[in-house]
N, C-alpha and C positions, 0 to 999 in steps of 0.2 A: 350714449356720449361720456357718461357720466363711468364708464366701465373701462373704457378705451383711453379716457386720459388715467385715470389713474390705473391703468397696463401701464401706460406710458411710465409715470412719473417711476413705480418700481424697476423698469425698466433699466432708469440715467439711475434710481441707486445705485441696482447691482452693476451695473456699469461705468458708474460714472469718470473711475482709474483711465478709459479706454473713449473719453467725450473727452478729459484733458488730456493725453497728449494729441489730439484733432486739435486740441484749440489753437496751437501754435501756426499750423497748415493754414485753416480756416482764414485766419489773422492776418496770413502774408498773403492770400490771394486776394480777400476784399482792400487792402492797400496797396496790394501792387498791379493790379490786374483790373480788380475794379472802382474803384475814386479813380485811376486817373480816365477811364473811362469819359468823364465828367469832360477833359477838352476834345470830344472829337468831334463837339463844334465849332472847334476853329475850322478844320472844313466847310462847316458854310456860313465862313464871318472871315471877312479885311481882318489879320489880326493885329494887335500893335500892343506892347507891354505898355505901354502907358493909356490907354484902357482899360484895357485887364479887358480876359472873356468877352466876359457878358456885357460891357460897356463898347467894344468892337463892334461893328457896321455888321448888317449879316447880308450876305449877298448872293446865298440861298446854294443856286448849284457853277456858280459862273468860275469856282478851281475849280471843277469837273471840264466843265465844258472848256478850261483849258489845255487841261493834263489830254481830251481823248483830241487834241486839237495841234497839241503842242509835237514838232521836229522828230523828239526825242520815246517817243510812247510807244511805235509801233515796233523801235530799235528794241526798249530793253523790254520789252514784254516779250519780243519774240527771243530774245537770247534766253530772259528768264526761264522762259519753256524749256528751252533746246538746254542748257545746261541742270533744271531739275529732272527733266525728262529721262538726258542721259543716264543721270548719278541714278536714279530708281533703277532702269533699267543693267545698269553696269554693277552696280555697290548694296541693293538688294539682295540678291541670290547669292552673294559672297561668305557671309555671314554664313546663311543656311547651311552651304557647302563644306564652311571653316569645320562648323559643330557637326557636320555628321563624320566627317572622316576626323575631328577628332574623337569622335564613340565611337571608334574602331578599333582604336591606337591601346590595348592593354597594359604597357607598361606605364607607373602612373610617374616615373623619371622623365620618359620622353613625351609625355602630353603632356603634363608641367613644363616643361622646358617651351615648347612649339608653344602654348600658352603665356608665358610669358613674355614670346620676341613676338610674339601675334598683338600682344595689348598692351607692351610698352610705347609703340606710337600716340594712343589714347590720353597719355599724359604730356608728351613734349610738345609747347604751346604755339599757337597759330603764328606766331611772327616766326619761330625757330625753323617752323615747318618749312614756312615759306623765302626764309632765306635758304636754308637745301635747299630748293627747289633752283632759286635762278643758281648757286654755289655749280651742281650740280649739270644746269643748264645751259653753263655759261658759253656764248663761241669760243674764246680765248684759254679760258680754264676749267672749265667745266666734264667732266670724265666722263657723258653719253659722246659734245666732241670729240674725244679722243680717241673710242671706241672708232665714233666714224671717221677722222683719219686713218688712224691705224692699220687699216682697211681699203682703206686707201680714196675714201671719200671726204665732200667740204665737212666744215664743219657749215653747222645751219641754226642759225636765231630764232630758236624753239619760241621766246617769248614776242617775236617782234610777230609772227606770223597770226593773223586772227583764227585761222583753220587749227592752229595748233590745240589755242589756248580751252577751249573745253574740254579734251583730252586732258593739259597738264592741270587743272582743279578737279574732272573729276578722278583720275586715280592715281592724285594723290593725298584726292581725301582716301576712298578705298585704303591705301596703303597706311593710312594714319585711325581711320576706322574698323575696322575689319572685324578685329581682333578681339573691338568690346565690344557691339555690335552683336556680337558669336553670341555674349554667355546668357545670351534671354533663351537664348534658340537650344544650346549644351545645356540650360539646367530643367526645360520643358523634358527633353530627352532619356533625365535620370527619374521619371516619371513612366519610360515605358519599364511592362513586368514583363522580365527578365525569362520567366516559365512560357513564354509569350517565343520571344528569339530559340529558347531552346527545345521549346515544340518544331519550330519550324527549322531547325537545322535539322531536328531526326529526321524530320518528312523532308530532309532533302537539299531545303533551300538554300543557294550560294549564298554568298556575303551581300552582293547586290541587290539580289532578291528580299533580303531580310530590312536592308534600308527603305527600300521599295512601297511594301510591302505593311509590313509597321514602322519604321519609325519614321516618317517620312507622314502618316497619317497621324500618330500622335504631332505632329509640330504643326499642322495645317489652320490651329486654330491659333493657333504665336503665330500662327503668318497672315493670318487674318487679319488681326489687330491691329500689325506690321505694319499689313500693307497700308490696310484706313488711314493707320495714323501717317504716313509716310506720302499719300496722297493729297490729305486734306492740309499740308505747309507745302507744296510743291513747288507755290511764286513765292517763298519763304527762303530765298537764299539769303546767307549770310553774307553779310560789305567786307568781312573784317580782310581773310583771305584775299577775296578779288581787290582787295582796293591796293593790297600786298604786290601782288603779281601784274595790276595792271598800268600801263604806259599810257602813253600818246597815239602808239601805231596801232597796239591791240584794241581800242579802246570802243570800236567798233563792235566788237563778238564779245568783252568785256564788259559795257555797264550793264549793269542789272538792275530791276526795283530799289532795292533797298542800297546801292549804292546812288544812286539818284537820290533819294530822298536824304540819303547824309549828306551830298553835295550842295540839291538851294535848300535842304534847309539850315543844320549847323554855318555852312559855310556862305551861303547867301543868305541868312536869314529870315527865308520867306516862309515861315511855318505853315501857314494857311495853305497855301499848296504840297506845301510837303505834307502836310495831315493825308489832304485829298489824296494820294497819290495811297496811303499807304490802311484808309480807309478802303481805298477800291482794291489792296493788295489784299485785306484782311475779307472781305466783304465774297472775292474770290475763291478763298480757301475755305470759306464757311460752307459756300454752295459747290465746291467740288467733294468735301466731306462728308456734306448730306447722300450728295449723290453715291459717292463709294460706298458710305456706309448698308446704302439700302441697293446696292448692284452687291454686295460681298451677301446681306441677309438675304437675297432671292435665291443665288447662284448655291453656298456653302452654309447657309443657316448658322451662319458664322457673323457677329456685329455688334460694334460698342455699347448700338441699344436696340 
């Protein structure tokens, strides 16, 4: 034990600069992630500002029973799953394909130009993106409807159609995030051994075969880690973009867990119920993350832990 303790002390003294650099991140997580977890007990109380957290009446699982019996529960759960799974199926492969395509471009100028164009939407704020979507899809002035009427069609009220909302949400997200998400895959492709590519080319492998048998296997560990993380946040659909695109007509297709929590918690001041909804959301995400990690480890030997 003494030898182990002295070894740990020597390791700390030798690498104290690294521990010092890590300290801000540890403090950030402790203060803004772990400390607020104390408030989870609000979900099990009838919270009152006057009484405080510990002074509020303990009601057990009453808030969760209220959630599961609510009219909106099946609707928000379905909408959240639809948007998340559709976004995962549509948007997850696109950054991988983009990275593989960019990796095959030999001209640095062309590659840099394409990267700049694809990365730029990531830095546009969500408010601006939603404003652009509303303008482009406007039935009177939108460019999309101008094309429709030009070819003899009738203007289509995209944001007034509940069935179209999920595609508007997902495809606008693909446009905004695909380029930025491809960076990690492009960086992984930089580690491909050029001698393997040259040997494959000499053996007669065409470009597609080199991509399938050399480049993609290099990306598999990164792909699996990203997929596990995506699955772990499958119920965490952000509320900002949905609120900005939401209206009374598409409400049944656009109301998700996060927007429901926002409306109940901040607009109706029902903090106990909104906390219970968020606890349910986080618990489901945790279970899905564990299952995704277990399946990935069994199938590919790649996992987070």
